C-alpha positions, 0 to 999 in steps of 0.5 A: 457505444452502449451509452448516449454521451453528449458533447458539452455544446449539445447538453439538453439542460431540460433533461439534465434538470429532470435528473437534478431535481429528483436527487435526494440528499443524505447524511452519514448519521444524525451528527453529520454537518454535511449532506450529500446528493445520494447519486453516483458521479464520476469524472476523468480527463485525457492529457498530453505531455510534450515539449515546447522550445525545450520546455516540458508542458502538459495540458488537458485536451478532453474530459468526461463526466457522468451523473447517475447512469442517465447523464454522460457528457464530454468536453474539451476545455476546463472552462467548459467543465467549470461552466457545467459545474457552476450550472449543477451547483446553481440548480441544486443550491450546492455549498460545502454543507449541501454537496455533490460527491464526484469520484476520480480514479487517481485524484492526485493526477487530475487535481494538479491540472484542475486545482487553479480552475476552482476555488477550494473550500477545503482539501484533505491530504495525508501526503504532499500532492495526494488529496483524498478529497477536495471540496470546491466552494461550489459544493462539488467534492472530488474524491479518489476512487483509487484510494477507496478501492485499492485497485487499478481501474482494470481490476475495479471493472473486473470485480464489479458484481452487478455490472459487466464492463471491461477496461479498454486497452490499447485504443488510445495512443498516448504518444500522440500530441493532441489539443482541444481541437484535435479530432478523435475517432469513434474508437478513441472516444469509446476508450475515453468515455469507458472509464467514467462508466466503470466508475459510475457502476462501481460507486452505484454498487458502493452506495448499495453496499453501504446504504447511502453515499455519505456512509462510503468511507474515504479509504480502503483502510477506512472500511475496516476502521469503521467495521472494527469501531462498530464492534468496539463500541457495541452495547456489550463492548463499549464500557470495556473498550473505553476503560481499556483505552483509558489505560493505554496512553502515550507520552510524546517521548514514548511515541517518538521511541515507538516510531524509531522502533517500528520497522516493516516487513523483512525483504532481502537476499542471501548474498551467497546467491546474488547474481547466480542462476539457481535451479530447483527453487521452492517458494513458500509463503504464510497464509495471511501473515499479519492477521495470524500474528494479530490472533496468535500472540499474547505479547501485545502491550495491554497496560499503562506504560510502566517504568522499569528499574534496571539493575544489570544486563543479565537480569534485563535480558532475562526479563526481555524473554519473559512472555508476559512483558514487552519492552521498548528500549535502545540497545547500544552494541559494541563489536557486533558481528554476524554469526550467520553467513547467509543473512543479516537482520538489522537494517542500517537505516534504523541504526544510529551512532554507528562506527565502522559499520559494514553493510550487506545491501542495507543490512548490518554485517558488523560494526564497532558500535551501533545503537538501535531502538527495538522491542523485545521481539527484535532483541530475541532475533538479534541474539540468534543472528549476531555476537557482540562484546558488550551491550548497553541498554537505555530508555526502557519502557515496559508493558504487561502483555496479553492478547488483543481485545476481543473485538479485534480478534473477532474482526480478524476471524470474521474477515478471514472466514468470510474472505475464504468461504465467499471466494468463488461463490456466485452472487457473493463477489462483492462481499468477498472483495469487501472482506478480502480488502478489510482483512488486508487493511487490518494491519495498516489500521494498527500502524496509522501514524497519529502525529504526521505533519499536517498537509495543507493546501491554500492555492499551493501545497504546504506542510505544518508540523503538529503540536505533538504534546497536544496531539498526544493529549487528544489521542489519550483523551479520545473517547472513541479510540479503539486501537493503540499505536504500540500494537502496530509496532509489535505486529510487524516484529512478530511477523518478522520473527515468524519469517526468521524461523524459516530463514534460520532453519533453511541456513545455506539453502535459503536464497531470498525472502520478502515479508511473508515468503521464503525461496530456497533449494533442497526443499525435501530437507526442510519438510519437517520444519514446515510441518512442525511450524504449521503444527505449532502455529495451529496449536497457538491459535487453538490456545487463543480460541480456547481462552477467548471462547472462539471456535478454531474451525472458524480459523480453518474455513472451507472454500466453495470446493470444500478445501480447508484453508487453515490460517497462519500456516506455511503454504506452497507458493510455487516451484521455479525451474530457475531463479536469480536475484540481484537483491531486494525486489530484484529477481527473475524466475522461470515457472512452468516454462514462463519467464517472470520478473519482479524488478523495482522500477520496471513493470512486471510485464514490460520487464519480462517482455524486454528481457525475452526480446533481447534474448531471442525468447529464450528464458535461460538467456533472459536470466543471464541478461538480467545482470548489473548494467542491464539497460532498458530504454524509455518506452520499454519499461512500462514506467513514466517519469512524473514532473509536477509543473506549477507555472502557467503555460500559454503557447502554440502547440501543433498536434499530430494532425498538423493543426496548431492551437493556442493552448493554456494550462494553469498547472500540470503533470508532465509524463515522460517514458523513463528508461531503467538501468540495473545498478548496484551500490558501490558499497554493496559491490565492494561487500560482495567482492570482499566477502563472497568467496565462492563463484563469480559475480557480475560486478565488473564494469558496474554502474555505481549509484 
């Protein structure tokens, strides 16, 4: 062990005091009410899940704590950790306004075990049982480093810039039952303590990056929000930003309509290839799809919501195609049917008032009637994909359009340029990761829900519906607002439109798509399309640069090796010897002789390993064994089932060493290896059986959902 860890029983409190009494407290800014000790602090636990008399139980048997790079300790019980916390709180005179931040990687897991051992001043969460930060009455604020970094601990360690450490793997057998008196080996001890060292190093680097610990954002998205806001309210932009935002308002009704209109990335498989092994498959993906549409399009709502005077369908459809306007509306189609065989655009989950709807694995093939709330861009795609007898339009809101504000455009360009030029540059690893994360989070910032139910915690989790009129009123009057919710709805629609240019071009050669990528055969037939698209998107970006006073070269920066990386173009994402899909997020492939899997509900490595295991390590046979009905037993999936236990457990537990111990757990999470079965919905199976006429499909004996 490189670090000197001390057990709770052997803590030298004089040495601890020397550290505590040197700590300085800092604020985020002059307006902040809370000050924090400017020091890295981390915490982690080890838990056991088992069954006692058939009852699922789980409990903590080991904890690790670090304060700066000079104090590392461990203990076995929550009582001991609470004693340590109370001591630190007392010596530093901590309280909720004079606090110590302690980072935990995946706070939601640890919180379920610790929540009844402390009194909580406040808990902030955006999802049930998923706290982002939790402040104890003793002035210890636990924060989630996983939500901050957006990375598993292994990658956090690999991406440290000033420290060298690796996440240890395989030195602790989680299947063994342990209690707080179970003996641990030196190797196991090293494994358990290693994680808090990684976090100390990571938070130390974050403090260096941001200047002090109080300035570190709570989340990865918070990083980009902070950076863009700074641009928006700079001396040169402040007046224009506030003037602009005063016009970009919502009503509760419009907000709800926009929520209905919002849809994520398009992910689906061509039904004609489902269940088939396909040879010679090319994959292409966009270079930064969402950042591209943030820059390239002038179709973002940039006016007050306007009332549209509807006269007739013909005129409205003409107006929908007016590039200077953006509409959000409900369309009710009668006798709608697909006019292309290879893919379907509309998501069944977004449709309502449906009659006689036929679905293609969650997508609409045809319907006697359906209603859907969409924007102009969606309608433009629908026109290319479906025919209908009649359509009625209602609940129409209109905006005039333009490019996003200059501070948004500047941010995208800066993040992309820095991410590209810094990649692989020695000594710039930290900056590279920062800009990469910020670029990826830009889109998420635009679609942040402004009226989510409030998650509460008062000894237990609860949910309170927001006062929507008040929330919207506060939103409209926020002097420091710099984004507009409709922008996020348009971002994803534009990205889907770009993707669908490829799907429609590829026609029957198209096999599968996922958000910003397509997989297809006969690549040589489609070279001209990809060249043409790349030329067109480059021209769009150049036009934006010319109008807004940017240098296009910043959108085609060079890597450390001198290779230009133009934004927004289709790029080669790999060539597969074999490819097979069973639907969205369900496919296997062979690339350069390696068998790979992407199967929702199954770990990538675990899935590949198991399929090869039952296939004598033959990739082609593994492809054949990837079929409906495939069963992967518990322990082979790389996945666990989580069961939240809110009731107290006190009982005798015998560990793997044969030692029985009375064990207490006030609340917990029980983890249990889960099995996996490849299923297909009855609806989809029937659809394939009826609609697909060529080839043989593996749907006999299917395990219906």
